[in-house]
C-alpha positions as CSV (number, residue, x, y, z in Angstrom):
1,M,87.9,-52.3,117.5
2,D,85.9,-52.6,120.7
3,E,86.7,-49.0,121.7
4,Y,84.6,-47.7,118.8
5,G,81.6,-50.0,119.6
6,C,82.2,-52.3,116.7
7,G,83.0,-55.7,118.3
8,I,82.9,-59.2,117.0
9,G,79.1,-59.4,117.6
10,S,78.4,-56.4,115.4
11,I,80.6,-57.7,112.6
12,A,78.9,-61.2,112.8
13,M,75.4,-59.7,112.7
14,M,76.4,-57.5,109.7
15,L,77.7,-60.5,107.9
16,F,74.6,-62.5,108.7
17,V,72.3,-59.7,107.3
18,V,74.4,-59.5,104.1
19,A,74.2,-63.3,103.7
20,V,70.4,-63.3,104.1
21,L,70.1,-60.4,101.6
22,F,72.2,-62.2,99.0
23,L,71.1,-65.8,99.6
24,G,67.4,-65.3,100.7
25,P,66.0,-64.6,97.2
26,L,67.4,-68.0,96.0
27,G,64.9,-69.8,98.1
28,M,61.9,-67.7,97.0
29,G,59.3,-68.9,94.6
30,P,57.6,-66.9,91.9
31,L,56.6,-63.4,93.1
32,E,53.0,-62.0,93.1
33,P,51.7,-58.8,94.4
34,P,50.6,-58.7,98.0
35,P,46.9,-58.5,98.9
36,G,45.5,-55.0,99.6
37,F,45.0,-55.5,103.4
38,I,48.7,-56.0,103.9
39,F,49.2,-52.3,102.9
40,L,46.6,-51.3,105.5
41,I,48.3,-53.4,108.2
42,M,51.6,-51.8,107.3
43,A,50.1,-48.3,107.5
44,F,48.6,-48.9,110.9
45,V,51.8,-50.4,112.2
46,L,53.8,-47.4,111.0
47,V,51.4,-45.0,112.5
48,A,51.5,-46.9,115.8
49,I,55.3,-46.8,115.8
50,F,55.2,-43.1,115.1
51,F,52.9,-42.3,118.0
52,Y,54.9,-44.6,120.3
53,L,58.1,-42.8,119.4
54,S,56.6,-39.4,119.6
55,H,55.2,-40.1,123.1
56,A,58.4,-41.9,124.3
57,S,60.6,-38.9,123.3
58,K,58.8,-36.5,125.6
């Protein structure tokens, strides 16, 4: 499978992500909504990534 770029490392990482997605919520406590400033931080990070990618692609 290495000729297609899907080696043992790719498969191991995919299994790790699947395990975290399935087992991660078991260790979480009760959920509550995030504070408002988190949404602002996420918006600024996404805008910064957008500008970086748009300038890097030129």
